[in-house]
C-alpha positions in Angstrom: 63.5 -2.1 -30.3 64.6 -4.5 -33.0 64.4 -3.4 -36.7 62.2 -5.1 -39.2 63.4 -6.3 -42.6 62.3 -2.9 -43.9 64.8 -0.3 -42.7 63.5 2.6 -40.6 60.3 0.8 -39.7 59.5 -0.3 -36.2 57.9 -3.7 -35.4 54.2 -4.2 -35.9 51.4 -2.1 -34.5 51.0 -4.6 -31.8 54.5 -4.0 -30.5 53.7 -0.3 -30.1 50.4 -1.0 -28.4 51.7 -3.7 -26.1 54.4 -1.4 -24.9 57.6 -3.4 -24.6 60.6 -4.4 -26.7 60.8 -7.8 -28.5 60.6 -9.5 -31.8 57.0 -10.0 -32.9 55.4 -12.3 -35.4 53.1 -11.2 -38.2 51.1 -8.0 -37.6 47.7 -9.8 -37.9 48.6 -12.5 -35.4 49.8 -10.0 -32.8 46.8 -7.8 -33.2 44.4 -10.7 -32.8 46.2 -11.9 -29.6 46.3 -8.4 -28.1 42.6 -7.9 -28.8 41.8 -11.2 -27.1 43.8 -10.3 -24.0 42.0 -6.9 -23.9 38.6 -8.6 -24.2 39.4 -11.1 -21.4 40.6 -8.3 -19.1 37.5 -6.2 -19.8 35.1 -9.2 -19.2 37.0 -10.5 -16.2 37.8 -13.9 -17.8 41.0 -14.3 -15.7 41.2 -18.1 -16.1 42.1 -17.6 -19.8 44.9 -15.1 -19.2 47.7 -17.6 -18.4 47.2 -19.5 -21.7 47.2 -16.2 -23.6 50.4 -15.1 -21.8 52.0 -18.4 -22.9 51.0 -17.8 -26.5 52.4 -14.2 -26.2 55.7 -15.4 -24.7 56.2 -17.8 -27.5 56.2 -14.9 -30.0 58.7 -12.8 -28.0 62.5 -13.1 -27.6 63.1 -10.6 -24.8 61.8 -10.8 -21.2 58.0 -10.6 -21.1 57.3 -7.7 -18.7 53.7 -7.4 -19.9 53.3 -11.1 -19.3 54.4 -10.6 -15.7 51.8 -7.8 -15.3 49.0 -9.9 -16.8 49.8 -12.9 -14.7 50.0 -10.8 -11.5 46.6 -9.2 -12.3 45.0 -12.5 -13.2 46.2 -14.2 -10.0 45.1 -11.3 -7.8 41.7 -11.2 -9.4 41.3 -14.9 -9.2 42.3 -14.9 -5.5 39.7 -12.1 -4.8 37.0 -14.1 -6.7 37.7 -17.2 -4.6 38.2 -15.2 -1.3 35.8 -12.2 -1.6 36.4 -9.3 0.8 33.5 -8.6 3.2 32.5 -5.3 4.6 34.4 -4.4 7.7 36.9 -7.3 7.3 40.2 -7.0 9.1 43.5 -6.9 7.1 44.3 -10.2 5.6 48.0 -10.2 5.8 50.3 -12.0 3.3 49.2 -15.3 1.8 51.2 -17.7 -0.3 49.2 -16.9 -3.4 49.5 -13.1 -2.8 53.3 -13.5 -2.5 53.3 -14.8 -6.1 51.2 -11.8 -7.2 53.7 -9.5 -5.6 56.6 -11.3 -7.3 55.0 -10.8 -10.7 54.1 -7.2 -10.2 57.5 -6.3 -8.7 59.2 -7.9 -11.7 57.2 -5.9 -14.1 57.8 -2.6 -12.2 61.5 -3.1 -11.4 62.6 -3.7 -15.0 61.0 -0.5 -16.3 60.5 -1.8 -19.8 56.8 -1.2 -19.9 55.2 1.8 -21.5 54.0 4.5 -19.0 50.3 3.5 -19.1 51.2 -0.1 -18.3 53.6 1.1 -15.5 50.5 2.9 -14.2 48.4 -0.2 -14.4 51.1 -2.2 -12.5 51.3 0.5 -9.8 47.5 0.4 -9.4 47.5 -3.3 -9.0 50.3 -3.2 -6.5 48.4 -0.6 -4.5 45.3 -2.9 -4.6 47.5 -5.8 -3.4 48.8 -3.6 -0.5 45.2 -2.9 0.5 44.3 -6.6 0.4 47.3 -7.4 2.6 46.5 -4.5 5.0 49.3 -2.1 4.1 47.0 0.9 3.7 49.8 3.6 4.0 51.9 2.0 1.2 48.8 1.8 -1.0 48.1 5.6 -0.4 51.8 6.4 -1.2 51.6 4.4 -4.5 48.4 6.3 -5.6 50.1 9.6 -4.9 53.2 8.6 -7.0 51.1 7.2 -9.9 49.1 10.5 -10.2 45.6 8.9 -10.0 43.8 12.2 -10.6 45.8 12.9 -13.9 45.0 9.5 -15.5 43.2 9.8 -18.8 39.6 8.5 -19.2 39.3 9.3 -22.9 40.6 7.0 -25.6 41.6 4.2 -23.3 40.6 0.5 -23.3 37.4 -0.4 -21.5 39.2 -2.5 -18.8 41.3 0.4 -17.8 38.2 2.3 -16.8 37.5 -0.5 -14.4 41.0 -0.3 -12.9 40.7 3.4 -12.3 37.3 3.1 -10.7 38.6 0.3 -8.4 41.7 2.5 -7.6 39.5 5.4 -6.4 37.4 3.0 -4.3 40.5 1.4 -2.8 42.0 4.8 -2.1 38.8 5.8 -0.3 38.9 2.6 1.7 42.6 3.2 2.7 41.9 6.8 3.7 39.1 5.6 6.0 41.4 3.0 7.6 44.5 5.2 8.1 44.3 7.5 11.2 44.8 11.2 10.4 48.3 12.5 10.9 47.3 15.8 12.7 44.1 16.3 14.6 41.9 19.4 13.9 38.5 20.2 12.6 39.6 21.5 9.2 41.9 18.5 8.7 39.0 16.2 9.6 36.6 18.0 7.2 39.2 18.0 4.3 40.0 14.3 4.8 36.3 13.4 4.9 35.7 15.4 1.7 38.6 13.6 0.0 37.2 10.2 1.0 33.7 11.2 -0.4 35.3 12.5 -3.6 37.2 9.2 -4.1 34.0 7.2 -3.8 32.0 9.5 -6.0 34.7 9.4 -8.7 34.8 5.7 -8.4 31.1 5.4 -8.7 30.9 7.6 -11.8 33.8 5.9 -13.6 32.3 2.4 -12.6 29.0 3.4 -14.3 30.9 4.6 -17.3 32.9 1.3 -17.5 29.7 -0.8 -17.2 28.0 1.2 -19.9 31.0 0.9 -22.2 31.3 -2.8 -21.4 27.6 -3.5 -22.3 28.0 -1.5 -25.5 31.1 -3.5 -26.4 29.3 -6.8 -25.6 26.2 -5.9 -27.7 28.5 -4.8 -30.6 30.4 -8.0 -30.3 27.2 -10.1 -30.3 26.1 -8.4 -33.5 29.5 -8.6 -35.2 30.5 -12.0 -33.9 31.5 -14.6 -36.6 29.3 -17.7 -36.8 31.9 -20.1 -35.5 31.0 -21.7 -32.2 32.4 -20.4 -29.0 31.3 -19.7 -25.4 29.0 -16.8 -24.8 30.5 -14.2 -22.4 29.0 -14.5 -18.9 27.2 -11.6 -17.2 29.5 -9.1 -15.5 29.9 -9.0 -11.8 30.5 -5.8 -10.0 32.9 -7.1 -7.4 33.7 -5.6 -4.0 35.6 -2.5 -5.1 33.2 -1.3 -7.8 30.2 -2.0 -5.5 31.9 0.0 -2.7 32.5 2.9 -5.1 28.8 2.9 -6.1 27.4 2.5 -2.6 29.8 4.1 -0.1 29.5 7.8 -0.9 25.8 8.2 0.1 26.4 6.2 3.2 29.0 8.7 4.4 26.8 11.6 3.4 23.9 10.3 5.6 26.3 9.5 8.4 27.5 13.1 8.3 24.0 14.4 8.4 24.1 15.7 4.9 20.8 14.2 3.6 20.7 16.6 0.6 24.0 15.3 -0.9 23.0 11.8 -0.1 19.7 12.1 -1.9 21.5 13.8 -4.8 24.0 10.9 -5.1 21.1 8.4 -5.2 19.5 10.3 -8.0 22.7 10.6 -10.0 23.2 6.8 -9.9 19.5 6.2 -10.8 19.5 8.7 -13.7 22.5 6.9 -15.3 21.6 4.7 -18.3 20.9 1.2 -16.9 23.0 -1.9 -17.6 22.3 -5.5 -16.8 25.0 -5.5 -14.1 23.6 -2.6 -12.2 20.0 -3.8 -12.2 20.1 -5.3 -8.7 22.0 -2.3 -7.4 19.4 0.1 -8.9 16.6 -1.8 -7.2 18.4 -1.5 -3.8 19.2 2.2 -4.3 15.6 2.9 -5.5 14.2 1.2 -2.5 16.5 3.1 -0.1 15.8 6.4 -1.7 12.0 5.7 -1.5 12.4 5.0 2.2 14.2 8.3 2.8 11.6 10.2 0.9 8.8 8.6 2.9 10.4 8.8 6.3 12.8 11.7 6.2 11.4 14.3 3.8 8.3 16.4 3.8 6.7 18.3 1.0 8.2 21.6 2.1 11.8 20.3 2.0 11.4 18.4 -1.3 13.1 19.5 -4.6 12.6 17.6 -7.8 15.5 15.7 -9.5 16.0 18.3 -12.2 16.4 21.2 -9.8 19.5 22.3 -8.0 19.4 21.3 -4.3 18.6 24.1 -1.8 21.6 25.8 -0.2 20.1 25.5 3.2 17.9 22.5 3.9 16.1 21.5 7.1 17.1 17.9 6.2 20.8 18.5 7.0 22.6 18.6 10.3 23.0 22.4 11.1 26.2 21.6 13.1 27.9 20.1 10.1 28.3 22.5 7.3 29.0 20.7 4.0 28.9 21.6 0.3 25.8 20.6 -1.6 27.6 20.5 -5.0 30.5 18.4 -6.3 34.0 19.7 -6.0 35.4 17.7 -9.0 34.9 17.3 -12.7 35.6 14.3 -14.9 36.5 14.4 -18.6 34.1 11.6 -19.2 30.8 11.0 -17.4 28.3 8.2 -17.5 25.4 8.6 -19.9 22.1 9.7 -18.3 18.6 9.4 -19.6 17.5 12.5 -21.3 14.7 13.7 -23.7 11.6 15.8 -23.9 9.0 13.3 -22.7 10.8 12.1 -19.6 8.5 12.1 -16.5 9.8 14.1 -13.5 8.2 13.8 -10.1 6.9 16.9 -8.4 6.5 15.8 -4.8 8.2 13.3 -2.4 5.3 10.8 -2.3 5.2 10.8 -6.1 8.9 10.1 -6.5 8.8 7.5 -3.8 5.9 5.8 -5.5 7.7 5.9 -8.9 10.8 4.4 -7.4 8.8 1.6 -5.6 6.8 0.7 -8.7 10.1 0.4 -10.6 11.6 -1.7 -7.8 8.4 -3.8 -7.7 8.6 -4.6 -11.4 12.2 -5.6 -11.0 11.5 -7.7 -7.9 8.7 -9.5 -9.8 10.9 -10.1 -12.8 13.8 -11.5 -10.9 11.8 -13.5 -8.4 13.2 -17.0 -7.8 10.3 -19.4 -8.2 12.1 -22.7 -8.1 11.5 -24.7 -4.9 14.4 -27.1 -5.2 16.8 -27.1 -2.3 19.8 -25.7 -4.3 17.8 -22.5 -5.0 16.5 -22.1 -1.4 18.9 -19.3 -0.3 18.4 -17.4 -3.5 14.6 -17.7 -3.1 14.7 -16.4 0.5 16.9 -13.4 -0.5 14.6 -12.5 -3.5 11.5 -12.9 -1.2 13.0 -10.6 1.5 13.9 -8.0 -1.1 10.4 -8.1 -2.6 8.8 -8.0 0.9 10.6 -4.8 1.8 9.4 -3.2 -1.5 5.8 -4.2 -0.8 6.0 -2.9 2.8 7.1 0.5 1.6 4.4 0.4 -1.1 1.9 -0.2 1.6 3.1 2.9 3.5 3.2 5.1 0.3 -0.2 4.0 -1.0 -1.8 3.7 2.4 -1.1 7.3 3.1 -3.0 8.2 0.0 -5.9 5.8 0.7 -5.1 3.9 -2.6 -5.9 0.4 -1.4 -7.2 -0.7 -4.8 -3.9 0.0 -6.4 -2.1 -1.6 -3.4 -4.2 -4.8 -3.7 -3.3 -4.9 -7.5 0.4 -4.6 -6.6 0.2 -7.3 -3.9 -1.7 -9.6 -6.3 1.3 -9.6 -8.6 3.4 -10.9 -5.8 1.2 -14.0 -5.2 3.2 -16.0 -7.7 6.2 -16.3 -5.4 4.7 -16.1 -1.9 3.8 -19.8 -1.4 3.6 -20.5 2.3 4.7 -16.9 3.1 2.3 -15.5 5.7 3.4 -11.9 5.7 2.5 -11.0 2.1 -0.7 -13.1 2.2 -1.8 -11.1 5.2 -0.9 -7.8 3.6 -2.9 -8.8 0.5 -5.9 -9.7 2.7 -5.7 -6.3 4.5 -5.4 -4.4 1.2 -8.4 -6.2 -0.2 -10.4 -5.4 3.0 -9.4 -1.7 2.7 -10.3 -1.6 -1.0 -13.8 -2.9 -0.2 -13.2 -6.3 -1.9 -14.6 -8.2 1.0 -15.5 -11.5 -0.7 -11.9 -12.0 -2.0 -10.5 -10.8 1.3 -12.3 -13.6 3.2 -10.9 -16.2 0.8 -7.4 -14.8 1.3 -7.9 -14.7 5.1 -8.7 -18.4 5.0 -5.3 -19.0 3.5 -3.8 -16.9 6.3 -5.6 -18.9 8.9 -4.2 -22.1 7.3 -0.7 -20.6 7.5 -1.1 -19.3 11.1 -3.9 -21.3 12.8 -3.1 -20.1 16.3 -3.5 -16.4 15.6 -7.0 -15.3 16.8 -7.0 -11.9 15.0 -7.2 -13.4 11.5 -10.6 -15.2 12.0 -11.8 -12.1 13.8 -11.1 -10.0 10.7 -12.9 -12.6 8.6 -15.9 -12.3 11.0 -15.9 -8.5 10.6 -16.2 -8.9 6.9 -18.8 -11.7 7.0 -21.2 -9.8 9.3 -20.7 -6.5 7.4 -21.6 -5.9 3.8 -21.3 -9.6 2.8 -23.9 -10.7 5.4 -22.4 -14.3 5.3 -23.7 -15.1 8.7 -23.1 -18.9 8.7 -19.6 -18.3 7.5 -19.1 -15.7 10.1 -20.3 -18.0 12.8 -17.7 -20.6 11.8 -14.9 -18.1 12.0 -16.1 -16.8 15.4 -16.2 -20.3 16.8 -12.6 -20.8 15.7 -11.6 -18.1 18.1 -13.7 -19.4 20.9 -12.4 -22.9 20.4 -8.8 -21.7 20.8 -9.6 -21.4 24.5 -6.7 -20.0 26.6 -4.5 -19.7 23.5 -6.7 -16.9 22.2 -6.0 -15.0 25.5 -7.7 -11.6 25.5 -9.2 -12.2 22.1 -11.5 -14.9 23.4 -13.9 -12.2 24.6 -13.9 -10.8 21.1 -14.8 -14.2 19.8 -17.9 -14.4 22.0 -18.7 -10.8 20.9 -18.5 -11.9 17.3 -20.8 -14.9 17.9 -23.2 -12.7 19.7 -23.3 -10.3 16.7 -23.9 -13.2 14.3 -26.8 -14.5 16.4 -28.3 -11.0 16.8 -28.3 -10.5 13.0 -29.7 -14.0 12.5 -32.5 -13.1 14.9 -33.3 -10.0 12.7 -33.3 -12.2 9.6 -35.5 -15.0 11.1 -39.1 -15.0 9.8 -40.6 -17.1 12.5 -41.0 -15.6 16.0 -39.8 -18.8 17.7 -36.5 -18.6 15.7 -36.1 -14.9 16.5 -36.5 -15.5 20.2 -34.1 -18.5 20.1 -31.3 -16.4 18.4 -31.9 -13.5 20.6 -31.5 -15.7 23.7 -28.2 -17.1 22.2 -27.0 -13.6 21.4 -27.7 -12.4 24.9 -25.8 -15.4 26.3 -22.8 -14.7 24.1 -22.6 -11.0 24.9 -22.9 -11.9 28.6 -20.0 -14.3 28.3 -17.9 -11.6 26.5 -18.6 -9.2 29.3 -17.7 -11.6 32.0 -14.3 -12.3 30.2 -13.6 -8.7 29.5 -15.5 -6.5 32.0 -13.5 -3.4 30.9 -14.5 -3.7 27.3 -17.2 -1.1 26.6 -18.3 -2.9 23.4 -19.4 -6.0 25.3 -21.6 -3.8 27.6 -22.9 -1.8 24.6 -23.9 -4.8 22.5 -25.5 -6.5 25.6 -27.5 -3.3 26.1 -28.4 -3.1 22.4 -29.6 -6.7 22.4 -31.7 -6.2 25.5 -33.2 -3.1 23.8 -34.1 -5.0 20.7 -35.8 -7.6 23.0 -37.6 -4.6 24.6 -36.0 -5.1 28.0 -35.6 -1.3 28.4 -34.6 -0.9 32.1 -31.9 -3.6 31.9 -30.7 -2.1 28.6 -30.4 1.4 30.3 -28.2 -0.1 33.0 -25.8 -1.7 30.6 -25.6 1.3 28.2 -24.7 3.5 31.2 -22.0 1.0 32.1 -20.6 1.2 28.5 -20.6 5.0 28.8 -18.7 4.8 32.0 -16.0 2.8 30.2 -16.0 4.9 27.0 -17.8 8.2 27.6 -17.6 9.5 24.0 -18.7 6.3 22.2 -21.1 7.6 19.5 -23.2 4.4 19.3 -23.6 4.2 23.1 -24.8 7.8 23.2 -27.2 7.1 20.3 -28.6 4.0 22.1 -29.1 5.9 25.3 -31.1 8.5 23.4 -33.2 5.8 21.7 -33.8 4.2 25.1 -34.9 7.5 26.6 -37.3 8.0 23.6 -38.7 4.5 24.2 -39.6 5.7 27.7 -41.1 8.8 26.1 -38.5 11.2 27.5 -38.1 12.9 24.2 -36.6 16.1 25.5 -33.9 14.2 27.4 -33.2 12.1 24.3 -32.9 15.2 22.1 -30.4 16.7 24.6 -28.3 13.5 24.4 -28.4 13.6 20.6 -27.2 17.2 20.6 -24.4 16.4 23.0 -23.3 13.6 20.8 -23.5 15.9 17.7 -21.2 18.3 19.4 -18.5 15.5 19.3 -19.6 14.0 15.9 -21.2 16.9 13.9 -21.0 15.0 10.6 -22.7 11.8 11.8 -25.8 11.5 9.7 -27.6 8.8 11.7 -27.5 11.1 14.7 -28.9 13.9 12.5 -31.7 11.7 11.2 -32.7 10.8 14.8 -32.5 14.5 15.7 -35.0 15.3 12.9 -37.5 12.8 14.3 -37.1 14.1 17.9 -37.3 17.8 16.8 -40.6 17.1 15.0 -42.1 16.0 18.3 -40.3 18.4 20.7 -39.9 21.6 18.8 -42.1 21.3 15.8 -41.6 20.6 12.1 -40.0 24.0 11.3 -37.0 23.1 13.5 -36.8 19.7 11.9 -36.7 21.3 8.4 -33.8 23.5 9.5 -31.9 20.4 10.6 -32.6 18.9 7.1 -31.2 22.0 5.5 -28.1 21.8 7.8 -27.7 18.2 6.8 -27.6 19.2 3.1 -24.8 21.8 3.9 -22.8 19.1 5.8 -23.2 16.7 2.9 -21.9 19.3 0.5 -18.9 20.1 2.6 -18.1 16.4 3.4 -18.2 15.0 -0.1 -16.4 16.8 -2.8 -17.2 14.3 -5.6 -15.3 16.0 -8.4 -11.8 14.8 -9.3 -9.3 16.9 -7.3 -6.3 15.8 -9.3 -6.3 18.7 -11.7 -4.0 20.9 -9.7 -2.1 22.1 -12.7 1.2 20.5 -11.7 1.4 18.4 -14.9 1.6 15.2 -13.1 -0.3 12.1 -14.1 1.3 9.3 -12.1 -0.8 9.9 -9.0 -4.1 10.4 -10.9 -4.9 6.9 -9.6 -3.7 7.9 -6.2 -6.1 10.6 -5.2 -6.4 10.7 -1.4 -10.0 11.1 -0.2 -9.3 12.7 3.1 -12.7 11.8 4.4 -13.0 8.1 4.6 -16.4 7.0 3.3 -16.4 3.9 5.5 -16.8 6.1 8.6 -20.4 6.5 7.4 -22.4 4.0 9.4 -25.7 4.2 7.6 -26.2 0.7 6.0 -26.3 0.6 2.2 -29.8 1.0 0.8 -31.3 0.4 4.3 -34.7 1.7 5.3 -34.4 5.1 7.0 -36.8 3.9 9.6 -35.8 0.3 10.4 -32.1 0.5 9.4 -32.0 -3.3 9.4 -30.0 -5.2 6.9 -32.0 -8.3 6.2 -30.8 -10.8 3.7 -33.9 -9.9 1.7 -33.1 -6.2 1.9 -29.6 -6.8 0.6 -31.1 -8.6 -2.4 -33.6 -5.7 -2.8 -30.8 -3.2 -2.7 -29.1 -4.9 -5.7 -32.4 -5.0 -7.6 -33.2 -1.3 -7.0 -29.6 -0.3 -7.8 -29.8 -2.0 -11.2 -33.3 -0.6 -11.9 -32.2 2.9 -10.8 -29.3 2.8 -13.2 -31.5 1.6 -16.0 -34.1 4.3 -15.2 -31.4 7.0 -14.9 -30.0 6.0 -18.3 -33.5 6.1 -19.9 -34.0 9.6 -18.4 -30.5 10.7 -19.7 -29.7 12.1 -16.2 -26.1 12.9 -15.4 -24.2 10.0 -14.1 -23.3 10.0 -10.4 -19.6 10.4 -9.6 -17.7 8.5 -7.0 -18.9 5.9 -4.5 -22.6 5.2 -4.0 -22.7 5.7 -0.3 -22.7 9.6 -0.3 -25.5 9.6 -2.9 -27.6 7.3 -0.8 -27.1 9.6 2.2 -28.2 12.5 0.1 -31.4 10.6 -1.0 -32.1 9.8 2.7 -31.9 13.5 3.6 -34.4 14.4 1.0 -36.7 11.6 2.1 -36.6 12.8 5.7 -37.4 16.3 4.6 -40.4 14.9 2.5 -41.6 13.1 5.6 -41.5 16.3 7.7 -43.5 18.1 4.9 -46.1 15.2 4.9 -46.5 15.7 8.6 -47.1 19.4 8.0 -49.7 18.5 5.4 -47.8 20.1 2.5 -48.0 17.7 -0.5 -46.3 20.1 -3.0 -43.1 20.5 -1.0 -43.1 16.8 -0.1 -43.4 16.0 -3.8 -40.4 18.2 -4.6 -38.2 16.6 -2.0 -39.3 13.1 -3.1 -38.5 14.0 -6.7 -34.9 15.0 -5.6 -34.4 11.6 -4.1 -36.0 9.9 -7.2 -33.5 11.7 -9.4 -30.8 9.9 -7.6 -32.5 6.4 -7.1 -35.7 6.3 -9.1 -36.4 2.7 -8.3 -35.6 2.8 -4.6 -38.4 1.2 -2.5 -37.9 4.1 0.0 -38.6 6.6 -2.8 -41.6 4.7 -4.0 -43.0 4.4 -0.5 -42.7 8.2 0.0 -44.5 8.7 -3.3 -47.3 6.6 -1.9 -47.4 8.7 1.2 -47.7 11.9 -0.8 -50.5 10.3 -2.9 -52.3 9.4 0.3 -52.0 13.0 1.6 -53.6 14.2 -1.6 -56.4 11.7 -1.1 -55.6 9.6 -4.2 -55.8 6.0 -2.7 -55.6 4.2 -6.0 -52.3 6.0 -6.9 -51.0 5.3 -3.4 -51.9 1.6 -3.7 -50.0 1.4 -7.0 -46.9 3.0 -5.5 -46.9 0.7 -2.5 -47.3 -2.3 -4.7 -44.3 -1.2 -6.8 -42.2 -0.7 -3.6 -43.1 -4.2 -2.4 -42.2 -5.7 -5.7 -38.7 -4.5 -5.1 -38.5 -5.0 -1.3 -41.2 -7.5 -0.2 -40.3 -7.2 3.5 -40.5 -3.4 3.8 -42.8 -3.3 6.9 -44.0 0.4 6.7 -45.1 -0.2 3.1 -46.9 -3.4 4.1 -48.7 -1.5 6.9 -49.8 1.4 4.6 -50.9 -1.0 1.9 -52.9 -3.0 4.5 -54.7 0.2 5.6 -55.6 1.2 2.1 -56.9 -2.3 1.3 -58.9 -2.0 4.5 -60.4 1.3 3.4 -61.2 -0.2 0.0 -63.1 -3.0 1.8 -60.7 -5.8 0.8 -60.4 -7.1 4.4 -59.0 -10.6 3.7 -56.2 -9.3 1.6 -55.5 -6.5 4.1 -55.3 -9.1 6.9 -52.9 -11.3 4.9 -50.6 -8.3 4.2 -50.6 -7.2 7.8 -50.0 -10.7 9.2 -47.0 -11.0 6.8 -45.7 -7.7 8.2 -46.0 -8.9 11.8 -44.0 -12.0 10.8 -41.2 -9.8 9.5 -41.2 -7.4 12.5 -43.1 -8.5 15.5 -42.3 -5.3 17.5 -44.0 -2.8 15.0 -46.9 -1.5 17.1 -48.4 0.4 14.1 -48.8 -2.9 12.2 -50.4 -4.6 15.2 -52.8 -1.6 15.6 -53.7 -1.8 11.8 -54.2 -5.5 12.1 -56.6 -5.0 15.0 -58.6 -2.5 12.9 -58.9 -5.0 10.0 -60.0 -7.8 12.3 -62.5 -5.6 14.1 -64.0 -4.6 10.7 -64.4 -8.4 10.0 -66.2 -8.9 13.3 -63.3 -10.8 15.0 -63.5 -8.7 18.2 -61.4 -11.0 20.5 -58.5 -11.3 18.1 -58.8 -7.5 17.4 -58.7 -6.8 21.2 -55.6 -8.9 21.5 -53.9 -7.0 18.7 -54.8 -3.6 20.2 -53.4 -4.7 23.6 -50.2 -6.0 21.9 -49.9 -2.6 20.1 -50.3 -0.7 23.3 -47.7 -2.8 25.1 -45.2 -2.4 22.2 -45.9 1.3 21.8 -45.1 1.9 25.5 -41.5 0.7 24.8 -41.2 1.8 21.2 -38.3 4.2 20.4 -38.5 7.2 18.0 -36.5 5.1 15.5 -36.0 1.3 15.8 -33.0 0.2 17.8 -31.7 -1.8 14.8 -30.7 1.5 13.1 -27.6 1.3 15.2 -25.0 -0.7 13.2 -23.9 -4.1 14.5 -20.4 -4.6 13.5 -17.2 -6.0 15.0 
């Protein structure tokens, strides 16, 4: 090196740091230029390097070896940026631009004037060039000569971390390409382990580089002088760094070592995040969640802070591999740590955590722009988000957490314009969460997007004729399916079935007998058409039998219900209908046998049990019926554990919202707030249910009773059990016990019309007609169409001598339910008392005719649903 004007002193600090001989300008100028070069290399701004090299050369007298190195690196990186390597690409061979790169690097290496660390950099770049040109053996030889494993990671410039990380990744790629020199199992295992180690080291150093790079950028932004200049662009990983981060776990999984693969995923995810790794983290989080959901059970799970098991059922037993790393690095990437960090305790919990993180990133990075230039980016971001939401559906669906799932899918609505799949998933999640009204609206959008799919309007019909009771809307959806004709194929029969159900329910709702008969006729026609189109569908035969039963065509109904049972012998509703039809023919013992046979298959079906209570009262006496009521209370207690089961002591709060109710409440077929006798769901009874629910809540709050936990349906079932027990006690003439049972139901729903009706029954039993009249009037104020209340009130008015009012009440009851023989009989008594003997005789004859075909419970107690 040349001497400065001061004897004994070497040239400026920059000469020592740049690592070559030559006369330099002032110390400040050299240092600034060197810092700028280092920054451009770290940030990958290769287009600026030639100009900086020119400035550097102007300040040097001797040959610029570092300039050759910088130009070779810049041209190689620029070439790779313009011609990116793709996975599985074949060797590229020499290209004119790569010849220039080799010329620069050869010049820098051959002269030998560079300091050792720059000679190492030149060798690493030459090895990388060899890989790009397909000379894998030469690249491996260069890595062996340069001593890759001995290269320092402490106290070096940030860009050199990137070079070392790329070198390990490139070495791993070369080792995969080069065939093994000598065959043999041990050689194969050793080579495989060396490849994995290269990729894992590459990934760790890449994460360290990106963290240091982000730290340098943030420091630079805070300390940057106010003079204008371009803001540095966001870092790109590039092929080699991305390979280093993603290849190791792929090989682990390919080798059957799931334990190491999962461990590698977790190491990458625990590293402190940088902006550059965000997309990679989302991909890895999604992949790990998929493995946890599909490939790992609770028994084989270990949490991220525990050491993996030495022997795991997840791993291939024929391939023995280490579960721990066989290398150590002097510097490792920073990981998240602290006292309050959440740690999952089970596989579903970790999968859910990963997917919620991925979902938030997918939502944040969603491409919303619809302009053609962004079309491909928008499709990629939508596909990525769609995979996350599909996995969320699996994870939350297993736990029965459809409410949470619908909230997640709702967040996706901002970027799913005209995208059917996520709209449909959203609709299904709303259905499962019980948000039927919203689900119907979303299904309308699905129908618009896919008008030829008959299953979508059928789902809408299912909701409309269920809890919503939107019968006109349901009819429109059903007609969509029928109007598709041959395009609906096998679903056309379902369309007619849906129309039949709508007409059947409208017949129940109709207040005029003429309208009832018209709708019943339409329903029969639709069910007949459905059966003709699909003769092997047991539901078509069943609903045809049910409609004939409601129309009191008992022999014909028996024929069709037997046909339904031939097609589906264990269908609970067909068995129940058969029992009711037998009871209508007064074969009570046969009906009870059928019910007991059905209960052997469905021991927790409360509608069957309610029917059993009625039949036992007739066949075996009230004591047997009370035993069944007691049995029902035991079943209810075992079925519905309504305390929060999340306090398992595992210290986990993430899944408190994701408690799996193993017994789905929607398997209960007892209609909400329906009358235990009629079971019908009139539009008026739905309105009444809302009134009595509100009044019951107010009454409960006034009485300061304990709030009911969980969904209402189980509590309604419990109230029904107590009311059935009360009815049995009334039949036995025991008012005290009946009062106690009624009070139990009143504690749950104090303003239920069923409860008030039963209180009236008890008052009648005690001989207190005025009190009974008051209770019946209160029940009718809540549910004006409750037929049994109307009948009892009519009889009391008759006893009190108020014949005209009694006649009006009973005629109104006949209008609501023209097949109630008790009402016709009571109306005949009132007319007879008034001296209208002819009209009374007609009523008595009607009552006799109806009673001859009257089941133990009305046929409409059987739910009509698609």
